[in-house]
MIPARO-820675 format. One record per residue (C-alpha): z, y, x negated; residue number from 1. Coordinates in Angstrom, 1 decimal. Example, Ala and Ser with C-alpha at 12.3 -4.5 7.8 and 13.67 -1.06 7.14 Angstrom:
2
z;y;x;n
7.8;-4.5;-12.3;1
7.1;-1.1;-13.7;2
//
This chain:
750
z;y;x;n
-51.1;17.1;38.0;1
-52.7;14.5;40.4;2
-50.7;12.4;42.9;3
-51.1;9.2;40.9;4
-49.6;10.7;37.8;5
-46.8;12.1;39.9;6
-46.1;8.7;41.4;7
-46.1;7.1;38.0;8
-43.7;9.7;36.7;9
-41.4;9.2;39.6;10
-41.4;5.4;39.4;11
-40.8;5.6;35.6;12
-37.9;8.0;36.2;13
-36.4;5.8;38.9;14
-36.7;2.7;36.6;15
-35.0;4.6;33.8;16
-32.3;5.8;36.1;17
-31.7;2.3;37.4;18
-31.6;0.9;33.9;19
-29.1;3.5;32.7;20
-27.0;2.9;35.9;21
-26.9;-0.8;35.4;22
-25.6;-0.3;31.8;23
-23.1;2.3;33.0;24
-21.3;0.1;35.6;25
-17.9;-0.2;34.2;26
-15.3;-2.3;36.0;27
-11.6;-3.2;35.8;28
-12.8;-6.5;34.3;29
-14.7;-4.6;31.6;30
-11.5;-2.8;30.6;31
-9.5;-6.1;30.7;32
-12.1;-7.7;28.5;33
-11.9;-4.8;26.0;34
-8.1;-5.2;25.9;35
-8.4;-8.9;25.4;36
-10.6;-8.8;22.3;37
-7.8;-8.5;19.8;38
-6.1;-11.6;21.2;39
-9.4;-13.4;21.7;40
-10.3;-13.0;18.1;41
-6.8;-13.7;16.7;42
-6.1;-17.0;15.1;43
-9.8;-18.0;14.8;44
-10.2;-17.7;11.1;45
-9.1;-20.5;8.8;46
-8.5;-20.6;5.0;47
-9.5;-17.8;2.7;48
-6.5;-15.5;3.1;49
-5.0;-16.3;-0.4;50
-2.1;-14.0;-1.4;51
-0.6;-15.6;-4.5;52
3.2;-15.6;-5.2;53
3.7;-16.3;-8.9;54
6.5;-18.6;-10.1;55
8.6;-16.3;-12.3;56
6.7;-15.2;-15.3;57
4.4;-18.2;-15.3;58
0.8;-18.5;-14.1;59
1.7;-21.1;-11.5;60
1.5;-19.7;-8.0;61
1.8;-20.6;-4.3;62
0.1;-19.3;-1.2;63
0.3;-19.8;2.5;64
-2.9;-21.2;4.1;65
-3.9;-21.0;7.7;66
-5.6;-24.2;8.9;67
-6.7;-25.5;12.3;68
-3.8;-28.0;12.0;69
-1.3;-25.3;11.2;70
0.2;-23.5;8.2;71
0.2;-25.3;4.9;72
1.7;-24.2;1.5;73
-0.3;-24.8;-1.6;74
0.8;-24.7;-5.2;75
-1.7;-24.1;-8.0;76
-1.3;-24.8;-11.7;77
-4.1;-23.0;-13.6;78
-3.5;-24.7;-16.9;79
-3.7;-28.2;-15.4;80
-6.2;-27.1;-12.7;81
-4.2;-28.8;-10.0;82
-4.0;-28.0;-6.3;83
-1.5;-29.7;-4.1;84
1.0;-29.3;-1.3;85
3.8;-27.1;-2.5;86
6.5;-28.9;-0.4;87
6.9;-31.0;2.7;88
6.8;-28.8;5.8;89
8.2;-31.7;7.8;90
11.3;-32.0;5.6;91
11.9;-28.3;5.5;92
11.5;-28.0;9.3;93
14.0;-30.7;9.7;94
16.6;-28.9;7.6;95
15.9;-25.6;9.3;96
16.3;-27.3;12.7;97
19.6;-28.8;11.7;98
20.9;-25.4;10.7;99
19.7;-23.5;13.7;100
20.0;-26.0;16.5;101
16.4;-25.1;17.4;102
13.3;-27.1;17.2;103
11.3;-25.9;14.3;104
7.6;-26.7;14.3;105
6.6;-28.0;10.9;106
3.0;-26.9;11.4;107
4.1;-23.3;12.1;108
7.2;-22.6;10.0;109
8.7;-19.2;10.9;110
9.0;-18.2;7.2;111
7.2;-15.9;4.8;112
7.3;-14.7;1.2;113
7.5;-18.2;-0.2;114
8.2;-18.0;-4.0;115
8.9;-20.8;-6.4;116
11.4;-20.3;-9.3;117
10.0;-20.7;-12.8;118
11.3;-24.3;-13.2;119
9.6;-25.3;-9.9;120
12.8;-27.0;-8.8;121
13.5;-24.6;-6.0;122
11.8;-21.9;-4.0;123
12.9;-19.0;-1.9;124
11.6;-17.8;1.5;125
12.5;-15.3;4.2;126
13.7;-16.6;7.6;127
15.2;-14.3;10.2;128
15.4;-11.5;7.7;129
17.6;-13.6;5.4;130
16.5;-14.9;2.0;131
16.9;-18.7;1.7;132
16.7;-21.0;-1.3;133
15.4;-24.5;-0.9;134
16.4;-26.9;-3.6;135
14.1;-29.8;-4.5;136
13.9;-32.7;-4.0;137
16.9;-32.7;-1.6;138
15.7;-29.8;0.5;139
19.2;-28.5;0.6;140
19.2;-24.9;2.0;141
21.3;-22.0;0.7;142
21.4;-18.7;2.5;143
21.3;-15.4;0.5;144
21.4;-11.8;1.4;145
20.1;-10.3;4.6;146
17.3;-7.9;4.1;147
18.2;-4.3;5.0;148
15.9;-2.2;7.2;149
14.2;0.3;5.0;150
13.5;3.6;6.7;151
11.6;6.5;5.1;152
13.2;9.8;5.0;153
14.9;11.8;7.7;154
13.4;10.7;11.1;155
10.2;9.9;9.3;156
9.8;13.4;7.8;157
8.1;13.5;4.4;158
7.4;17.2;3.7;159
10.7;18.6;2.5;160
10.9;19.8;-1.1;161
13.7;18.4;-3.1;162
16.9;20.5;-3.5;163
16.9;21.4;-7.2;164
20.7;21.8;-7.2;165
21.6;18.5;-5.5;166
21.1;15.9;-8.2;167
24.1;14.0;-9.6;168
25.2;14.5;-13.2;169
22.6;13.1;-15.7;170
24.0;10.8;-18.4;171
22.6;10.9;-21.9;172
20.9;7.7;-23.2;173
23.9;6.9;-25.5;174
26.2;7.4;-22.4;175
28.4;9.8;-24.3;176
27.4;13.0;-22.4;177
26.5;14.0;-18.9;178
24.7;17.2;-17.9;179
25.2;19.0;-14.7;180
24.7;22.4;-13.1;181
27.6;24.7;-12.4;182
27.2;28.3;-11.2;183
23.5;27.9;-11.6;184
23.7;27.1;-15.3;185
23.5;24.0;-17.5;186
26.7;22.4;-18.5;187
27.5;19.3;-20.5;188
30.6;17.1;-20.4;189
31.9;14.7;-23.0;190
32.4;11.6;-20.9;191
35.2;10.3;-23.2;192
37.3;13.5;-23.8;193
36.2;15.3;-20.6;194
35.6;18.4;-22.6;195
32.8;20.5;-21.1;196
31.0;23.7;-22.0;197
28.0;25.7;-20.9;198
24.6;25.6;-22.6;199
23.0;28.4;-20.6;200
24.1;31.8;-19.3;201
21.0;33.2;-17.7;202
21.0;31.3;-14.5;203
21.6;33.0;-11.2;204
20.8;32.9;-7.5;205
17.2;34.1;-7.9;206
16.5;32.2;-11.1;207
18.7;29.1;-11.5;208
18.6;25.9;-13.4;209
17.5;22.6;-11.8;210
19.9;19.7;-11.8;211
17.0;17.4;-12.6;212
17.1;17.3;-16.4;213
15.6;15.2;-19.1;214
17.6;14.0;-22.1;215
15.9;13.4;-25.4;216
16.0;9.7;-26.6;217
18.5;10.6;-29.4;218
20.9;12.2;-26.8;219
20.9;15.5;-28.8;220
18.7;17.7;-26.7;221
18.1;18.4;-23.0;222
15.0;19.7;-21.3;223
16.0;21.7;-18.2;224
14.0;24.2;-16.3;225
14.8;27.5;-14.7;226
13.6;27.6;-11.1;227
12.3;30.7;-9.4;228
12.7;29.6;-5.7;229
10.4;30.5;-2.9;230
11.1;31.1;0.8;231
10.8;27.9;2.8;232
8.3;27.7;5.6;233
9.9;26.1;8.6;234
8.1;24.7;11.6;235
9.9;24.2;15.0;236
9.8;21.6;17.7;237
11.2;21.4;21.2;238
11.6;17.8;22.1;239
11.2;18.1;25.9;240
12.2;14.5;26.9;241
14.7;13.0;24.4;242
15.9;9.5;25.2;243
19.6;10.3;24.8;244
20.1;13.4;26.9;245
18.6;15.3;29.8;246
18.3;18.7;28.1;247
15.5;19.4;25.5;248
16.3;19.4;21.8;249
15.3;21.9;19.1;250
14.2;20.6;15.7;251
13.2;22.5;12.6;252
11.7;21.1;9.4;253
10.4;22.5;6.1;254
6.7;22.4;6.0;255
4.8;24.3;3.3;256
1.3;25.5;4.3;257
-1.6;27.0;2.4;258
-1.0;30.4;1.0;259
2.8;30.0;1.1;260
4.8;31.0;-2.1;261
5.8;28.0;-4.2;262
8.8;27.5;-6.5;263
8.0;28.1;-10.2;264
9.6;26.0;-13.0;265
10.1;27.2;-16.5;266
11.0;24.6;-19.1;267
13.9;25.3;-21.5;268
15.3;23.1;-24.3;269
19.0;23.0;-25.4;270
20.5;21.5;-28.5;271
23.8;19.8;-27.7;272
25.4;20.0;-31.2;273
24.6;23.7;-31.9;274
24.5;24.9;-28.4;275
21.1;26.6;-29.2;276
19.0;27.6;-26.2;277
15.3;27.3;-27.1;278
13.4;29.6;-24.7;279
9.9;28.5;-24.0;280
7.1;31.0;-23.5;281
6.1;30.8;-19.8;282
2.9;32.8;-20.0;283
1.0;29.6;-20.5;284
1.9;28.3;-17.0;285
1.3;31.0;-14.4;286
0.8;30.3;-10.7;287
2.0;26.8;-10.8;288
1.3;24.3;-8.1;289
3.4;21.8;-10.0;290
4.9;20.9;-13.3;291
5.8;17.2;-13.6;292
5.7;14.0;-15.7;293
7.9;15.1;-18.4;294
8.0;12.6;-21.3;295
10.0;12.9;-24.5;296
8.5;11.2;-27.6;297
10.7;8.5;-29.1;298
11.5;10.7;-32.2;299
12.9;13.4;-29.9;300
10.9;16.0;-31.7;301
8.6;16.9;-28.9;302
7.9;16.3;-25.2;303
4.9;16.6;-22.9;304
4.4;17.7;-19.3;305
1.6;18.2;-16.9;306
0.7;21.6;-15.5;307
-1.3;21.8;-12.3;308
-2.4;25.4;-11.7;309
-2.5;26.6;-8.1;310
-6.0;26.2;-6.8;311
-6.5;22.9;-8.6;312
-9.2;24.1;-10.9;313
-7.1;23.8;-14.1;314
-5.0;20.8;-15.0;315
-3.4;20.4;-18.5;316
-1.2;18.2;-20.5;317
1.0;20.4;-22.6;318
3.2;19.5;-25.6;319
6.5;21.4;-26.5;320
7.8;21.3;-30.1;321
11.5;20.7;-29.5;322
12.4;22.2;-32.9;323
10.4;25.5;-32.5;324
9.6;25.8;-28.9;325
5.9;26.2;-29.6;326
3.5;24.8;-27.0;327
0.2;23.2;-27.4;328
-2.5;22.2;-24.9;329
-3.3;18.5;-25.5;330
-5.6;18.0;-22.6;331
-7.5;20.7;-20.8;332
-9.2;19.7;-17.5;333
-11.2;22.5;-15.8;334
-13.5;22.5;-12.8;335
-15.6;25.1;-11.0;336
-14.7;23.4;-7.7;337
-11.6;21.2;-7.7;338
-9.8;18.6;-9.8;339
-9.0;15.6;-7.7;340
-5.5;15.4;-9.0;341
-4.3;13.6;-5.9;342
-6.8;10.8;-5.9;343
-8.3;10.3;-9.4;344
-5.5;11.3;-11.8;345
-4.7;8.7;-14.4;346
-2.8;9.0;-17.7;347
-1.5;6.3;-20.0;348
0.3;7.1;-23.3;349
-0.2;4.7;-26.2;350
1.8;4.5;-29.5;351
4.4;7.0;-28.3;352
1.8;9.5;-27.2;353
-0.3;9.4;-30.3;354
-3.2;8.3;-28.1;355
-3.7;9.1;-24.4;356
-6.0;7.4;-21.9;357
-7.2;10.0;-19.4;358
-9.4;10.0;-16.3;359
-11.9;12.8;-15.8;360
-15.0;13.7;-13.7;361
-16.3;16.1;-16.4;362
-19.6;14.2;-16.8;363
-20.2;14.1;-13.0;364
-18.5;10.7;-12.5;365
-14.9;9.5;-12.7;366
-14.5;7.9;-16.1;367
-11.9;7.1;-18.8;368
-11.5;9.0;-22.1;369
-9.4;8.3;-25.2;370
-7.6;11.3;-26.6;371
-5.8;11.9;-29.8;372
-2.4;12.7;-28.3;373
-1.4;15.0;-31.2;374
-4.5;17.1;-31.9;375
-6.0;17.0;-28.4;376
-9.4;15.8;-29.6;377
-11.4;13.3;-27.6;378
-11.7;10.3;-29.8;379
-14.3;8.7;-27.5;380
-15.4;8.2;-23.9;381
-14.3;4.7;-22.8;382
-16.5;4.3;-19.7;383
-19.7;5.9;-18.9;384
-22.6;5.8;-16.4;385
-23.6;6.7;-12.8;386
-20.7;4.8;-11.3;387
-17.0;5.4;-10.6;388
-13.8;4.1;-12.1;389
-11.5;3.5;-9.1;390
-8.2;2.5;-10.8;391
-6.7;1.0;-13.9;392
-5.1;-2.4;-13.3;393
-3.4;-2.6;-16.7;394
-3.7;-1.7;-20.4;395
-3.5;-4.5;-23.0;396
-2.0;-2.5;-25.9;397
-2.2;-5.4;-28.4;398
-5.8;-6.2;-27.8;399
-6.6;-2.5;-27.1;400
-8.3;-3.4;-23.9;401
-8.3;-2.0;-20.3;402
-8.6;-4.0;-17.1;403
-9.9;-1.6;-14.4;404
-11.7;-1.5;-11.1;405
-14.9;0.4;-10.4;406
-17.6;0.7;-7.8;407
-21.3;1.7;-7.9;408
-22.2;-0.2;-11.1;409
-23.7;-3.2;-9.4;410
-26.6;-3.5;-7.0;411
-26.0;-3.0;-3.3;412
-23.2;-1.1;-1.5;413
-21.9;1.5;-4.0;414
-18.4;1.3;-2.6;415
-17.8;-2.4;-3.4;416
-14.9;-2.8;-5.9;417
-15.4;-5.0;-8.9;418
-13.0;-5.7;-11.8;419
-14.0;-5.0;-15.4;420
-12.6;-5.1;-18.9;421
-13.5;-2.7;-21.8;422
-12.2;-2.0;-25.2;423
-10.6;1.3;-25.9;424
-13.4;2.4;-28.2;425
-15.8;1.9;-25.2;426
-17.4;-1.3;-26.5;427
-17.3;-4.8;-24.8;428
-17.7;-3.7;-21.2;429
-17.5;-7.0;-19.2;430
-17.6;-7.6;-15.4;431
-14.9;-10.0;-14.5;432
-15.7;-10.7;-10.8;433
-18.8;-12.3;-9.4;434
-19.9;-12.6;-5.7;435
-21.4;-9.9;-3.5;436
-18.7;-8.0;-1.7;437
-15.5;-6.0;-2.0;438
-13.1;-7.6;-4.4;439
-9.3;-7.6;-4.6;440
-7.6;-9.3;-7.5;441
-4.0;-10.6;-8.1;442
-3.1;-11.0;-11.8;443
-0.5;-13.5;-13.1;444
2.5;-12.0;-14.8;445
1.2;-13.1;-18.2;446
-2.2;-11.5;-17.3;447
-4.1;-14.7;-18.3;448
-5.4;-15.5;-14.8;449
-6.2;-13.8;-11.6;450
-7.0;-14.7;-8.0;451
-10.2;-13.1;-7.0;452
-10.9;-12.7;-3.3;453
-14.0;-11.0;-2.0;454
-15.8;-10.4;1.3;455
-18.0;-8.0;3.3;456
-17.6;-6.8;6.8;457
-20.0;-9.5;7.9;458
-19.2;-12.3;5.5;459
-15.7;-13.9;5.4;460
-13.5;-14.1;2.3;461
-13.9;-16.5;-0.6;462
-11.1;-17.0;-3.1;463
-11.3;-18.3;-6.6;464
-9.1;-18.4;-9.7;465
-10.5;-16.8;-12.8;466
-9.6;-16.2;-16.5;467
-8.8;-12.6;-17.2;468
-10.3;-12.8;-20.7;469
-13.8;-13.6;-19.6;470
-13.8;-13.7;-15.8;471
-14.9;-17.3;-15.9;472
-14.1;-19.3;-12.8;473
-11.3;-21.8;-13.3;474
-11.3;-23.3;-9.8;475
-12.3;-22.5;-6.3;476
-9.3;-22.0;-4.0;477
-10.5;-21.4;-0.4;478
-13.5;-20.3;1.6;479
-12.9;-18.9;5.1;480
-14.1;-20.8;8.1;481
-15.1;-18.5;11.1;482
-16.7;-21.2;13.3;483
-14.1;-20.7;16.0;484
-14.3;-16.9;15.7;485
-18.1;-17.0;16.3;486
-17.6;-19.4;19.2;487
-15.3;-16.9;20.8;488
-18.1;-14.4;20.9;489
-17.4;-12.4;17.7;490
-20.3;-10.3;16.6;491
-20.3;-9.0;13.0;492
-20.7;-5.3;12.3;493
-24.0;-4.5;10.7;494
-24.1;-2.6;7.4;495
-26.7;0.1;7.4;496
-27.8;2.7;4.8;497
-30.1;5.7;5.1;498
-31.0;8.7;3.0;499
-28.8;11.8;3.2;500
-29.6;15.5;3.3;501
-31.0;15.5;-0.2;502
-33.6;12.8;0.7;503
-32.4;10.7;-2.3;504
-28.8;9.7;-1.9;505
-28.0;6.6;0.2;506
-25.4;7.1;3.0;507
-23.6;4.0;4.0;508
-22.1;3.0;7.3;509
-21.7;0.2;9.9;510
-23.0;-0.4;13.4;511
-20.9;-2.3;15.9;512
-22.4;-3.7;19.1;513
-20.7;-5.2;22.2;514
-20.2;-8.9;22.4;515
-22.7;-9.2;25.2;516
-25.2;-6.9;23.5;517
-28.7;-6.8;25.1;518
-31.4;-5.3;22.9;519
-33.5;-4.5;25.9;520
-30.9;-2.0;27.1;521
-30.1;1.6;26.0;522
-26.6;2.2;24.7;523
-24.9;5.6;24.1;524
-23.6;5.9;20.5;525
-20.0;6.8;19.6;526
-19.1;7.7;16.1;527
-15.6;7.0;14.8;528
-15.0;9.7;12.2;529
-12.6;10.4;9.4;530
-14.1;12.7;6.8;531
-11.0;13.5;4.8;532
-12.2;14.3;1.2;533
-9.3;12.3;-0.4;534
-11.1;8.9;0.0;535
-13.9;7.0;1.7;536
-13.3;5.2;5.0;537
-16.0;2.8;6.2;538
-14.5;-0.7;6.0;539
-15.9;-2.9;3.2;540
-13.9;-6.1;3.7;541
-13.9;-8.7;6.4;542
-11.7;-8.0;9.5;543
-12.1;-10.1;12.7;544
-11.0;-7.2;14.8;545
-11.6;-3.5;14.1;546
-9.3;-1.9;16.7;547
-10.7;0.5;19.2;548
-14.2;0.4;17.7;549
-14.4;-3.2;19.0;550
-12.8;-2.4;22.3;551
-14.8;0.7;23.0;552
-18.1;-1.1;22.3;553
-17.2;-3.6;25.1;554
-17.4;-0.9;27.7;555
-21.1;-0.4;27.0;556
-21.4;1.6;23.8;557
-22.7;1.1;20.2;558
-20.0;2.3;17.7;559
-20.8;3.6;14.2;560
-18.7;4.7;11.2;561
-20.2;6.5;8.3;562
-19.2;8.0;4.9;563
-21.1;11.2;4.5;564
-21.2;13.6;1.6;565
-17.9;15.4;1.0;566
-15.9;12.2;0.9;567
-14.7;10.5;-2.3;568
-15.6;7.5;-4.4;569
-19.1;8.6;-5.3;570
-20.4;11.2;-7.8;571
-18.6;14.5;-8.3;572
-21.6;16.3;-6.7;573
-21.4;14.1;-3.7;574
-17.7;15.0;-3.4;575
-18.1;18.7;-4.0;576
-19.8;19.3;-0.7;577
-16.4;19.6;0.8;578
-15.3;22.5;-1.5;579
-14.1;25.4;0.7;580
-16.3;23.8;3.4;581
-14.2;21.2;5.3;582
-16.2;21.9;8.5;583
-19.3;20.3;6.8;584
-17.7;16.9;7.1;585
-20.9;15.3;6.0;586
-22.5;16.0;9.4;587
-26.0;16.6;8.1;588
-25.9;13.1;6.5;589
-24.3;11.5;9.5;590
-26.9;12.9;11.9;591
-29.8;11.8;9.7;592
-28.2;8.4;9.4;593
-28.0;7.9;13.1;594
-31.5;9.1;13.6;595
-32.7;6.6;11.0;596
-30.7;3.8;12.7;597
-32.1;4.7;16.1;598
-35.6;4.7;14.7;599
-35.0;1.1;13.7;600
-33.0;0.1;16.7;601
-34.3;1.8;19.9;602
-31.3;0.4;21.8;603
-29.3;3.3;20.2;604
-29.6;6.2;22.6;605
-28.9;9.2;20.4;606
-29.5;11.6;23.3;607
-26.0;10.5;24.3;608
-23.7;10.7;21.2;609
-19.9;10.8;21.4;610
-17.4;11.2;18.6;611
-13.7;10.6;18.1;612
-11.1;10.8;15.4;613
-7.4;11.4;14.5;614
-5.8;13.9;12.1;615
-8.6;15.1;9.8;616
-10.8;13.0;12.1;617
-9.4;15.1;14.9;618
-10.6;18.2;13.2;619
-13.9;16.6;12.5;620
-14.5;15.4;16.0;621
-13.9;18.8;17.5;622
-15.9;20.4;14.8;623
-18.9;18.2;15.7;624
-19.0;19.8;19.2;625
-18.5;23.3;17.7;626
-21.0;23.2;14.8;627
-23.5;20.6;15.9;628
-23.7;20.7;19.7;629
-27.4;19.9;19.6;630
-26.5;16.3;18.6;631
-22.9;15.5;19.6;632
-22.2;15.8;23.3;633
-18.8;14.3;23.9;634
-15.7;14.4;21.7;635
-12.1;13.1;21.8;636
-9.8;14.6;19.1;637
-6.2;13.3;18.5;638
-3.5;15.2;16.6;639
-6.2;17.2;14.7;640
-5.5;19.6;11.8;641
-7.8;22.1;13.4;642
-7.2;25.0;11.1;643
-6.6;24.3;7.4;644
-4.2;27.3;7.2;645
-1.9;25.5;9.7;646
-1.7;22.1;7.9;647
0.2;20.8;4.9;648
-0.4;22.7;1.6;649
-1.3;19.8;-0.8;650
-4.2;18.4;1.3;651
-5.7;21.7;2.3;652
-5.4;23.8;-0.9;653
-6.8;20.7;-2.7;654
-10.2;21.1;-0.9;655
-10.2;24.6;0.5;656
-8.8;26.4;-2.6;657
-6.3;29.1;-3.3;658
-5.8;32.0;-2.6;659
-6.6;31.5;1.0;660
-10.0;33.1;1.6;661
-12.5;33.6;4.4;662
-13.6;30.0;4.1;663
-10.5;28.9;5.9;664
-11.5;30.9;9.0;665
-15.1;29.7;8.7;666
-14.0;26.1;8.9;667
-11.3;26.7;11.6;668
-11.8;25.1;15.0;669
-9.6;27.8;16.4;670
-11.7;30.7;15.2;671
-14.8;28.9;16.3;672
-13.6;27.6;19.6;673
-15.9;30.0;21.4;674
-18.8;27.8;20.2;675
-17.8;24.8;22.3;676
-20.6;23.0;24.1;677
-20.3;19.5;25.6;678
-17.2;17.7;26.8;679
-14.0;17.8;24.8;680
-10.7;16.0;25.2;681
-7.8;17.1;23.0;682
-4.8;14.8;22.5;683
-1.6;16.1;21.0;684
1.8;14.6;20.1;685
4.7;16.8;20.9;686
6.7;15.6;17.8;687
3.7;15.1;15.4;688
5.4;14.5;12.1;689
2.3;15.0;9.9;690
0.2;17.8;11.4;691
1.9;20.9;12.9;692
1.3;20.2;16.7;693
0.8;24.0;17.1;694
-2.6;23.5;15.4;695
-4.0;21.8;18.6;696
-2.2;24.2;20.9;697
-3.9;27.1;19.2;698
-7.3;25.4;19.9;699
-6.2;25.1;23.5;700
-5.3;28.8;23.5;701
-8.6;29.9;22.0;702
-10.6;27.7;24.4;703
-8.8;29.2;27.4;704
-9.4;32.7;26.1;705
-13.1;31.8;25.7;706
-13.2;30.5;29.2;707
-14.3;27.1;28.1;708
-14.0;23.9;30.2;709
-12.1;21.1;28.4;710
-9.5;18.5;28.8;711
-6.0;18.3;27.2;712
-3.5;15.5;27.0;713
-0.1;16.5;25.7;714
2.1;13.4;25.0;715
5.9;14.2;25.1;716
7.8;12.7;22.2;717
4.7;11.3;20.4;718
4.5;11.6;16.7;719
1.3;11.6;14.6;720
-0.9;9.2;16.5;721
-4.3;8.5;18.1;722
-2.6;8.7;21.4;723
-0.9;5.4;22.0;724
-1.9;3.1;24.8;725
-2.0;5.9;27.3;726
-4.2;8.1;25.0;727
-6.5;5.1;24.3;728
-7.0;4.6;28.0;729
-7.8;8.3;28.5;730
-10.3;8.2;25.6;731
-12.1;5.2;27.1;732
-12.2;6.9;30.5;733
-13.6;10.1;29.0;734
-16.5;8.4;27.2;735
-17.3;6.2;30.3;736
-17.4;9.3;32.5;737
-19.3;11.7;30.2;738
-21.6;9.3;28.2;739
-22.2;6.6;30.8;740
-22.1;9.0;33.7;741
-19.9;7.1;36.0;742
-16.4;7.4;37.2;743
-14.1;5.0;35.3;744
-12.2;2.4;37.4;745
-8.8;3.0;38.9;746
-5.8;2.5;36.6;747
-4.2;-0.4;38.4;748
-5.4;-3.0;35.9;749
-2.5;-5.3;36.0;750
//
């Protein structure tokens, strides 16, 4: 190599180094700017956020409207096609000020949940957690009940199984009897005479009757089931730094994991008059994951229930003849991979179960079918095509019509939700929503009208009123104004699509650039990942601020979010990639997507790619460094479910199968920790109430045993979280140091 070539090479390298260094300078002011974005973009969008509150059972509705001049309250009459001020904010503010001895701003009333009564002579609203009624035209205020705080479960814990013996006595429909459990057996008591007697005698400690029983409509029969209990799996916590005492606390909770034994339920029927015990053959329902949704027919001659076999490859609707005890399979759903019972299950019984509307992916896409509820024959497929039914809004039994949501039928982004109607025989499919974007509809109580609001991540919401019958527009309601948001520096995310691993399927995602983006510079790329198979996750609707994707970008990165194969809401084949293969996480598609984006946008430096996520995203972001270190260089994982054998049963057996096989170890970040390359920060909450925190600790243990260099943030007292403010700061620092290549600024920001 001659000297001139060497000089050219050195000069080029120096220029590149200087360019990278210029981008990489991150100061306290950059962090402050990143922190300020949420406030900077707040209150800069006007109109368009229409959330109707219907007046009783009518089609008249009100909504709160944010305007540059303050909040206004609009009332719409669809029949008259009128739009006007719902009430005088000045008069209401005056009355509120008189009551509270405080100055109430009429342009920013501290109220919510405004709802007119059906006669439109008064309306209610919430103020200081109290429901108030305002009478018109006097504006006289009457206070109502204080709203109670609603807390979920014990200390936010949600994984306990119900105690089958703890239910209160169950009254018969005619209120003459009550059924209860005594000495593990079914008893009934005459509520008038107090006479009681036993209906069963075969219950005991190891096989007892559940106190959750189902009376027949005629009050002459009871369905109860014997329970074969299973040992509870308990997980244990040591709360190191409780707020109310110096010494640590020990906590233990029930938490069933993949492979654990499950309780088994065996339906039985009892006749009240004769005392007859009709024993039901249980050979039809082995290895239950669950039995549920018991429903008696109105004639009390039969009932149905749903059987979800362990492993989620068989799901059935079964009918029991209450006179003979004979069982019949009405609907038989089978899959070589998995049945998405947790995300796509839908059933609606018509005419007392003579017909059943049922959702299935049997033809490769999620669609609706009409069954004969007595014979189990498919009468017809209601919807069909290479698109996905997302949900059923309601069934019009008189018109024999379904209003439902679907995605993928229209041109463009296959995740955009539209609303449709179709007849039960499959005819008359009609799209009810127009406008390119993701739609959300609010239907009037009489179902004659609906408010249709749609947007994309880069175009703000538009709201119109439509007729449900045809989808025809009745009147335009609002169109969002983002002039001030743009003036504040807001930069819209860019929607981008590229081919996936098969070379045919479009993979969709978004690209987010910093406010001061300079296309002449090179930016490291950070992917925000959540590849849980239970849904899809890339935002589809307009949001002025997208959390830490926005704030991270401000430090000198380009952020991306992608839905790869293995996630839901596309074809069954697209979804099946995850089957017994959670570690895949769509990475082949994600990598191809980023390479395609970088080919179009050279400012994206995919030689420096980072990744972060929480929960399933925590598993994915660590997995990126273990299984794809040639592409992903830096990862931050929060509260990850790093080994599917350590996490909750329903989510993991749904995708990884049962019995627990070698696939669990193949996808485990613990068993594959020795593969680590690149830089990894693990964040873990001591009191994680979703994922067993030991899951992360076991990764830490495996990394130490493999003599790997990594970082670990353990947050005392933290529940399931991305890390809180402290963890967010550490995440930023980690990417700044290892992707930009400079030391982050000192922490004295304020």
